[in-house]
MARTOR-664696 format. One record per atom (N, C-alpha, C): residue in one letter; atom name; x, y, z; residue number from 0. Coordinates in steps of 0.001 Angstrom, whole numbers, always signed. Atoms other than C-alpha are relative to their C-alpha. Layout:
BEGIN
+------+------+---------+---------+---------+-----+
| type | atom |       X |       Y |       Z | seq |
+------+------+---------+---------+---------+-----+
|    a |   CA |       X |       Y |       Z | NUM |
...
+------+------+---------+---------+---------+-----+
! end
This chain:
BEGIN
+------+------+---------+---------+---------+-----+
| type | atom |       X |       Y |       Z | seq |
+------+------+---------+---------+---------+-----+
|    m |    N |    +153 |   +1175 |    -837 |   0 |
|    m |   CA | +127721 |  +76551 | +109341 |   0 |
|    m |    C |   -1406 |    -576 |    -123 |   0 |
|    g |    N |   +1382 |    +450 |    +110 |   1 |
|    g |   CA | +123935 |  +76261 | +109519 |   1 |
|    g |    C |    -523 |    -667 |   +1254 |   1 |
|    l |    N |    +643 |    +627 |   -1163 |   2 |
|    l |   CA | +121466 |  +74953 | +112053 |   2 |
|    l |    C |    +230 |   -1501 |      -4 |   2 |
|    s |    N |     -87 |   +1448 |    -111 |   3 |
|    s |   CA | +121804 |  +71446 | +113351 |   3 |
|    s |    C |   -1305 |    -609 |    -517 |   3 |
|    q |    N |   +1151 |    +683 |    +603 |   4 |
|    q |   CA | +119431 |  +68913 | +111859 |   4 |
|    q |    C |   -1204 |     -19 |    +938 |   4 |
|    y |    N |   +1150 |     +83 |    -909 |   5 |
|    y |   CA | +117316 |  +68611 | +114996 |   5 |
|    y |    C |    -709 |   +1345 |    +129 |   5 |
|    l |    N |    +665 |   -1300 |     -38 |   6 |
|    l |   CA | +116664 |  +72365 | +115053 |   6 |
|    l |    C |    -740 |    +277 |   -1305 |   6 |
|    e |    N |    +709 |    -129 |   +1277 |   7 |
|    e |   CA | +115762 |  +72317 | +111365 |   7 |
|    e |    C |   -1318 |    -768 |     +48 |   7 |
|    e |    N |   +1230 |    +791 |    -136 |   8 |
|    e |   CA | +113226 |  +69594 | +112183 |   8 |
|    e |    C |   -1037 |    +731 |    +851 |   8 |
|    i |    N |    +921 |    -771 |    -846 |   9 |
|    i |   CA | +111721 |  +71777 | +114910 |   9 |
|    i |    C |    -645 |   +1121 |    -813 |   9 |
|    l |    N |    +557 |   -1044 |    +863 |  10 |
|    l |   CA | +111322 |  +74624 | +112417 |  10 |
|    l |    C |   -1023 |    -579 |    -968 |  10 |
|    k |    N |    +906 |    +653 |    +948 |  11 |
|    k |   CA | +109726 |  +72262 | +109917 |  11 |
|    k |    C |   -1306 |    -398 |    +685 |  11 |
|    h |    N |   +1174 |    +455 |    -748 |  12 |
|    h |   CA | +107372 |  +70817 | +112527 |  12 |
|    h |    C |    -896 |   +1173 |    +427 |  12 |
|    n |    N |    +748 |   -1161 |    -498 |  13 |
|    n |   CA | +106316 |  +74306 | +113716 |  13 |
|    n |    C |    -221 |   +1074 |   -1058 |  13 |
|    y |    N |     +77 |    -985 |   +1078 |  14 |
|    y |   CA | +106207 |  +76011 | +110318 |  14 |
|    y |    C |   -1319 |    +780 |     +10 |  14 |
|    t |    N |   +1300 |    -673 |     +37 |  15 |
|    t |   CA | +102473 |  +76768 | +110393 |  15 |
|    t |    C |    -144 |    +965 |   +1169 |  15 |
|    k |    N |     +65 |    -888 |   -1163 |  16 |
|    k |   CA | +102706 |  +78215 | +113899 |  16 |
|    k |    C |    +883 |   +1225 |    -214 |  16 |
|    l |    N |    -878 |   -1131 |    +293 |  17 |
|    l |   CA | +105643 |  +80365 | +112815 |  17 |
|    l |    C |    -686 |    +961 |    -968 |  17 |
|    m |    N |    +640 |    -823 |   +1016 |  18 |
|    m |   CA | +103681 |  +81610 | +109820 |  18 |
|    m |    C |   -1174 |    +784 |    +591 |  18 |
|    v |    N |   +1213 |    -622 |    -523 |  19 |
|    v |   CA | +100510 |  +82369 | +111774 |  19 |
|    v |    C |    +275 |    +927 |   +1186 |  19 |
|    r |    N |    -155 |    -720 |   -1268 |  20 |
|    r |   CA | +101862 |  +83640 | +115098 |  20 |
|    r |    C |   +1142 |   +1006 |     +57 |  20 |
|    v |    N |   -1186 |    -851 |    -155 |  21 |
|    v |   CA | +105218 |  +85302 | +114516 |  21 |
|    v |    C |     -89 |   +1226 |    -911 |  21 |
|    p |    N |     +28 |   -1232 |    +790 |  22 |
|    p |   CA | +105053 |  +88947 | +113421 |  22 |
|    p |    C |   +1434 |    +381 |    -403 |  22 |
|    i |    N |   -1400 |    -172 |    +394 |  23 |
|    i |   CA | +108389 |  +88847 | +111606 |  23 |
|    i |    C |    +318 |   +1469 |    -256 |  23 |
|    h |    N |    -239 |   -1410 |    +304 |  24 |
|    h |   CA | +108016 |  +92435 | +110405 |  24 |
|    h |    C |    +224 |    +825 |   +1268 |  24 |
|    e |    N |    -191 |    -709 |   -1265 |  25 |
|    e |   CA | +107809 |  +93601 | +114054 |  25 |
|    e |    C |   +1338 |    -340 |    +650 |  25 |
|    l |    N |   -1214 |    +487 |    -660 |  26 |
|    l |   CA | +110896 |  +91607 | +115048 |  26 |
|    l |    C |   +1276 |    +253 |    -792 |  26 |
|    m |    N |   -1167 |     -96 |    +880 |  27 |
|    m |   CA | +113209 |  +92434 | +112146 |  27 |
|    m |    C |   +1129 |    +845 |    +579 |  27 |
|    s |    N |   -1077 |    -859 |    -508 |  28 |
|    s |   CA | +115106 |  +95283 | +113816 |  28 |
|    s |    C |    +723 |    -658 |   +1176 |  28 |
|    e |    N |    -640 |    +695 |   -1120 |  29 |
|    e |   CA | +115727 |  +93253 | +116973 |  29 |
|    e |    C |    +834 |   -1189 |    -478 |  29 |
|    l |    N |    -742 |   +1138 |    +553 |  30 |
|    l |   CA | +116773 |  +90187 | +114973 |  30 |
|    l |    C |   +1263 |    +474 |    -729 |  30 |
|    k |    N |   -1174 |    -594 |    +648 |  31 |
|    k |   CA | +119124 |  +92419 | +112989 |  31 |
|    k |    C |   +1014 |    +441 |   +1059 |  31 |
|    a |    N |    -879 |    -457 |   -1078 |  32 |
|    a |   CA | +120542 |  +93942 | +116181 |  32 |
|    a |    C |    +741 |   -1162 |    +662 |  32 |
|    k |    N |    -629 |   +1186 |    -588 |  33 |
|    k |   CA | +121254 |  +90450 | +117517 |  33 |
|    k |    C |    +792 |    -782 |   -1041 |  33 |
|    q |    N |    -738 |    +580 |   +1117 |  34 |
|    q |   CA | +122867 |  +89624 | +114143 |  34 |
|    q |    C |    -529 |   -1382 |    -406 |  34 |
|    i |    N |    +662 |   +1214 |    +472 |  35 |
|    i |   CA | +120392 |  +86840 | +113477 |  35 |
|    i |    C |    -376 |    +182 |   -1467 |  35 |
|    l |    N |    +272 |    -357 |   +1391 |  36 |
|    l |   CA | +119430 |  +88622 | +110259 |  36 |
|    l |    C |    +996 |   +1061 |    -448 |  36 |
|    s |    N |    -893 |   -1011 |    +579 |  37 |
|    s |   CA | +121709 |  +90612 | +107978 |  37 |
|    s |    C |    -829 |   +1160 |    -553 |  37 |
|    d |    N |    +682 |   -1134 |    +633 |  38 |
|    d |   CA | +120868 |  +93981 | +106436 |  38 |
|    d |    C |    -729 |    -446 |   -1270 |  38 |
|    d |    N |    +604 |    +477 |   +1247 |  39 |
|    d |   CA | +120222 |  +92274 | +103109 |  39 |
|    d |    C |   -1236 |    -850 |    +255 |  39 |
|    q |    N |   +1145 |    +855 |    -309 |  40 |
|    q |   CA | +117909 |  +89707 | +104680 |  40 |
|    q |    C |   -1180 |    +827 |    +498 |  40 |
|    v |    N |   +1069 |    -875 |    -484 |  41 |
|    v |   CA | +115938 |  +92420 | +106482 |  41 |
|    v |    C |    -639 |    +737 |   -1171 |  41 |
|    n |    N |    +535 |    -710 |   +1166 |  42 |
|    n |   CA | +115580 |  +94388 | +103251 |  42 |
|    n |    C |    -848 |    -926 |    -867 |  42 |
|    e |    N |    +761 |    +965 |    +792 |  43 |
|    e |   CA | +114419 |  +91288 | +101415 |  43 |
|    e |    C |   -1340 |    -325 |    +669 |  43 |
|    l |    N |   +1230 |    +318 |    -736 |  44 |
|    l |   CA | +111879 |  +90459 | +104143 |  44 |
|    l |    C |   -1011 |   +1146 |     -70 |  44 |
|    k |    N |    +900 |   -1159 |     +52 |  45 |
|    k |   CA | +110455 |  +94000 | +103992 |  45 |
|    k |    C |    -868 |      -6 |   -1242 |  45 |
|    y |    N |    +727 |     -26 |   +1265 |  46 |
|    y |   CA | +109368 |  +93458 | +100409 |  46 |
|    y |    C |    -878 |   -1219 |    -227 |  46 |
|    c |    N |    +892 |   +1153 |    +113 |  47 |
|    c |   CA | +107580 |  +90174 | +101015 |  47 |
|    c |    C |   -1407 |    +444 |    +374 |  47 |
|    v |    N |   +1380 |    -419 |    -232 |  48 |
|    v |   CA | +103873 |  +90859 | +100703 |  48 |
|    v |    C |    -768 |   -1091 |    +732 |  48 |
|    r |    N |    +740 |   +1113 |    -596 |  49 |
|    r |   CA | +102504 |  +87438 | +101554 |  49 |
|    r |    C |    +733 |    -533 |   +1227 |  49 |
|    r |    N |    -552 |    +535 |   -1247 |  50 |
|    r |   CA | +103020 |  +86056 | +105048 |  50 |
|    r |    C |    +778 |   -1285 |    -247 |  50 |
|    k |    N |    -679 |   +1262 |    +296 |  51 |
|    k |   CA | +103960 |  +82651 | +103641 |  51 |
|    k |    C |   +1375 |    +256 |    -618 |  51 |
|    d |    N |   -1286 |    -332 |    +619 |  52 |
|    d |   CA | +106699 |  +84172 | +101474 |  52 |
|    d |    C |    +988 |    +542 |   +1033 |  52 |
|    r |    N |    -843 |    -570 |   -1054 |  53 |
|    r |   CA | +108031 |  +86131 | +104449 |  53 |
|    r |    C |    +493 |   -1104 |    +934 |  53 |
|    t |    N |    -385 |   +1103 |    -886 |  54 |
|    t |   CA | +108023 |  +83010 | +106625 |  54 |
|    t |    C |   +1014 |    -913 |    -681 |  54 |
|    d |    N |    -951 |    +835 |    +751 |  55 |
|    d |   CA | +109745 |  +80948 | +103924 |  55 |
|    d |    C |   +1383 |    +629 |     -14 |  55 |
|    l |    N |   -1276 |    -705 |     +76 |  56 |
|    l |   CA | +112454 |  +83559 | +103534 |  56 |
|    l |    C |    +679 |     +66 |   +1367 |  56 |
|    f |    N |    -562 |     -65 |   -1343 |  57 |
|    f |   CA | +112902 |  +83924 | +107287 |  57 |
|    f |    C |    +559 |   -1357 |    +431 |  57 |
|    v |    N |    -463 |   +1345 |    -383 |  58 |
|    v |   CA | +113171 |  +80164 | +107888 |  58 |
|    v |    C |   +1263 |    -353 |    -780 |  58 |
|    k |    N |   -1190 |    +246 |    +820 |  59 |
|    k |   CA | +115646 |  +79895 | +105019 |  59 |
|    k |    C |   +1207 |    +737 |    +576 |  59 |
|    a |    N |   -1089 |    -785 |    -595 |  60 |
|    a |   CA | +117744 |  +82672 | +106588 |  60 |
|    a |    C |    +439 |    -598 |   +1335 |  60 |
|    l |    N |    -327 |    +559 |   -1311 |  61 |
|    l |   CA | +117548 |  +81130 | +110062 |  61 |
|    l |    C |    +774 |   -1311 |    -125 |  61 |
|    k |    N |    -705 |   +1266 |    +211 |  62 |
|    k |   CA | +118713 |  +77781 | +108707 |  62 |
|    k |    C |   +1481 |    +198 |    -332 |  62 |
|    t |    N |   -1408 |    -266 |    +312 |  63 |
|    t |   CA | +121963 |  +79440 | +107619 |  63 |
|    t |    C |    +787 |    +424 |   +1238 |  63 |
|    r |    N |    -631 |    -468 |   -1240 |  64 |
|    r |   CA | +122691 |  +80585 | +111180 |  64 |
|    r |    C |    +403 |   -1215 |    +852 |  64 |
|    d |    N |    -378 |   +1114 |    -876 |  65 |
|    d |   CA | +124137 |  +78533 | +114018 |  65 |
|    d |    C |   -1055 |    -208 |   +1081 |  65 |
|    d |    N |   +1007 |    +374 |   -1001 |  66 |
|    d |   CA | +122233 |  +76895 | +116863 |  66 |
|    d |    C |    -220 |   +1096 |   +1037 |  66 |
|    e |    N |    +131 |   -1083 |    -984 |  67 |
|    e |   CA | +122931 |  +79781 | +119258 |  67 |
|    e |    C |    -973 |   +1070 |    -498 |  67 |
|    d |    N |    +929 |    -980 |    +564 |  68 |
|    d |   CA | +121046 |  +82097 | +116898 |  68 |
|    d |    C |   -1442 |    -477 |    +108 |  68 |
|    f |    N |   +1345 |    +553 |    -179 |  69 |
|    f |   CA | +118040 |  +79776 | +117062 |  69 |
|    f |    C |    -488 |    +280 |   +1420 |  69 |
|    y |    N |    +382 |    -245 |   -1395 |  70 |
|    y |   CA | +118039 |  +80074 | +120855 |  70 |
|    y |    C |    -216 |   +1492 |    +256 |  70 |
|    q |    N |    +206 |   -1448 |    -100 |  71 |
|    q |   CA | +118403 |  +83869 | +120548 |  71 |
|    q |    C |   -1370 |    +379 |    -578 |  71 |
|    f |    N |   +1308 |    -227 |    +607 |  72 |
|    f |   CA | +115364 |  +83844 | +118245 |  72 |
|    f |    C |   -1107 |    -403 |    +976 |  72 |
|    c |    N |    +990 |    +436 |    -995 |  73 |
|    c |   CA | +113416 |  +81863 | +120857 |  73 |
|    c |    C |    -118 |   +1032 |   +1117 |  73 |
|    q |    N |      -6 |   -1001 |   -1068 |  74 |
|    q |   CA | +114426 |  +84433 | +123461 |  74 |
|    q |    C |    -726 |   +1278 |    -448 |  74 |
|    v |    N |    +706 |   -1171 |    +536 |  75 |
|    v |   CA | +113233 |  +87303 | +121239 |  75 |
|    v |    C |   -1507 |    -245 |     +43 |  75 |
|    l |    N |   +1426 |    +325 |     -39 |  76 |
|    l |   CA | +109879 |  +85548 | +120902 |  76 |
|    l |    C |    -526 |     +31 |   +1429 |  76 |
|    q |    N |    +456 |     +75 |   -1390 |  77 |
|    q |   CA | +109666 |  +84988 | +124648 |  77 |
|    q |    C |    -132 |   +1371 |    +659 |  77 |
|    h |    N |    +105 |   -1351 |    -554 |  78 |
|    h |   CA | +110014 |  +88734 | +125279 |  78 |
|    h |    C |   -1006 |    +867 |    -756 |  78 |
|    h |    N |    +990 |    -739 |    +780 |  79 |
|    h |   CA | +107273 |  +89744 | +122824 |  79 |
|    h |    C |   -1207 |    +298 |    +878 |  79 |
|    q |    N |   +1163 |    -392 |    -805 |  80 |
|    q |   CA | +104170 |  +91475 | +124146 |  80 |
|    q |    C |   -1179 |    -956 |    -133 |  80 |
|    a |    N |   +1132 |    +909 |    +212 |  81 |
|    a |   CA | +101736 |  +88922 | +122676 |  81 |
|    a |    C |    +259 |   -1356 |    +662 |  81 |
|    v |    N |    -126 |   +1265 |    -724 |  82 |
|    v |   CA | +101156 |  +85843 | +124811 |  82 |
|    v |    C |    +233 |   -1168 |    -958 |  82 |
|    t |    N |    -151 |   +1121 |    +929 |  83 |
|    t |   CA | +100847 |  +83526 | +121792 |  83 |
|    t |    C |   +1423 |     -62 |    -565 |  83 |
|    v |    N |   -1378 |     -44 |    +501 |  84 |
|    v |   CA | +104248 |  +84661 | +120507 |  84 |
|    v |    C |    +962 |    -453 |   +1096 |  84 |
|    r |    N |    -849 |    +429 |   -1132 |  85 |
|    r |   CA | +105834 |  +84254 | +123956 |  85 |
|    r |    C |     -91 |   -1503 |    +199 |  85 |
|    n |    N |    +187 |   +1440 |    -183 |  86 |
|    n |   CA | +104343 |  +80781 | +124272 |  86 |
|    n |    C |    +687 |    -806 |   -1092 |  86 |
|    l |    N |    -679 |    +696 |   +1090 |  87 |
|    l |   CA | +105661 |  +79771 | +120861 |  87 |
|    l |    C |   +1508 |      +8 |    +224 |  87 |
|    g |    N |   -1430 |     -58 |    -308 |  88 |
|    g |   CA | +109144 |  +80949 | +121853 |  88 |
|    g |    C |    +389 |   -1025 |   +1043 |  88 |
|    k |    N |    -264 |    +990 |   -1053 |  89 |
|    k |   CA | +108977 |  +78815 | +124981 |  89 |
|    k |    C |    -124 |   -1418 |    -553 |  89 |
|    t |    N |    +203 |   +1325 |    +594 |  90 |
|    t |   CA | +107637 |  +75837 | +123032 |  90 |
|    t |    C |   +1185 |    -406 |    -868 |  90 |
|    l |    N |   -1144 |    +295 |    +864 |  91 |
|    l |   CA | +110412 |  +76034 | +120437 |  91 |
|    l |    C |   +1240 |    -313 |    +826 |  91 |
|    r |    N |   -1162 |    +219 |    -858 |  92 |
|    r |   CA | +113068 |  +76321 | +123134 |  92 |
|    r |    C |    -102 |   -1337 |    +738 |  92 |
|    d |    N |    +191 |   +1256 |    -731 |  93 |
|    d |   CA | +111596 |  +73433 | +125133 |  93 |
|    d |    C |    +153 |   -1212 |    -916 |  93 |
|    q |    N |    -157 |   +1103 |    +953 |  94 |
|    q |   CA | +111372 |  +71208 | +122053 |  94 |
|    q |    C |   +1474 |    -201 |    -345 |  94 |
|    a |    N |   -1428 |     +99 |    +327 |  95 |
|    a |   CA | +114976 |  +72008 | +121184 |  95 |
|    a |    C |    +767 |    -628 |   +1158 |  95 |
|    k |    N |    -688 |    +549 |   -1167 |  96 |
|    k |   CA | +116120 |  +71240 | +124717 |  96 |
|    k |    C |    -316 |   -1485 |    +162 |  96 |
|    s |    N |    +392 |   +1407 |    -129 |  97 |
|    s |   CA | +114160 |  +67965 | +124799 |  97 |
|    s |    C |    +744 |    -875 |   -1002 |  97 |
|    i |    N |    -692 |    +780 |   +1026 |  98 |
|    i |   CA | +115649 |  +66749 | +121537 |  98 |
|    i |    C |   +1492 |     -49 |    +294 |  98 |
|    y |    N |   -1422 |     -46 |    -337 |  99 |
|    y |   CA | +119131 |  +67881 | +122573 |  99 |
|    y |    C |    +307 |    -986 |   +1130 |  99 |
|    d |    N |    -213 |    +913 |   -1132 | 100 |
|    d |   CA | +118812 |  +66014 | +125878 | 100 |
|    d |    C |    -110 |   -1455 |    -425 | 100 |
|    l |    N |    +157 |   +1369 |    +483 | 101 |
|    l |   CA | +117558 |  +62884 | +124132 | 101 |
|    l |    C |   +1219 |    -450 |    -801 | 101 |
|    q |    N |   -1154 |    +352 |    +819 | 102 |
|    q |   CA | +120426 |  +62952 | +121660 | 102 |
|    q |    C |   +1263 |    -160 |    +832 | 102 |
|    r |    N |   -1181 |     +73 |    -863 | 103 |
|    r |   CA | +122929 |  +63393 | +124454 | 103 |
|    r |    C |    -156 |   -1044 |   +1101 | 103 |
|    g |    N |    +226 |   +1045 |    -983 | 104 |
|    g |   CA | +121384 |  +60635 | +126571 | 104 |
|    g |    C |    -180 |    +518 |   +1411 | 104 |
|    r |    N |    +140 |    -637 |   -1313 | 105 |
|    r |   CA | +120545 |  +63007 | +129404 | 105 |
|    r |    C |   -1361 |    -225 |    +635 | 105 |
|    v |    N |   +1343 |    +192 |    -528 | 106 |
|    v |   CA | +116919 |  +62031 | +129821 | 106 |
|    v |    C |     -68 |   -1370 |    +664 | 106 |
|    c |    N |    +133 |   +1253 |    -740 | 107 |
|    c |   CA | +116274 |  +59417 | +132471 | 107 |
|    c |    C |   -1324 |    -658 |    -378 | 107 |
|    t |    N |   +1251 |    +709 |    +314 | 108 |
|    t |   CA | +113725 |  +56746 | +131686 | 108 |
|    t |    C |    -487 |    -757 |   +1188 | 108 |
+------+------+---------+---------+---------+-----+
! end
C-alpha cells in the first residue's frame, strides 16, 4: 500500500532531524515487534555503517508501510528516553494531524 503522500512529505521535510535525532539502531527491536520493520529490514539496517545510509534505508522501508505504521513510529519516538527524540515524535504526529485536518477541511479559519 505505502504511506499517503502527505506523510511522505512530512518525512521528506524532517529528513535531517530524523537522521540527526533518531537512534534507529536503538529502536529496531521495538519497530520490529510492532511490525513496522520486517526481519529482513532490521538485518539490513544493522549493517549500515553511516547514519545517512541507515536513515535512507529506514525512510524507504517506512514509505512501504501504511499510515497507521507512521503513527505507531511517532508513538515509539514519543516514548523514548531522550527529550529530543520525544519532541520529534510529537512534532511529526502534530504535522501529520495538521495536514490531515487541512485536507479534510476540519480546520476552522
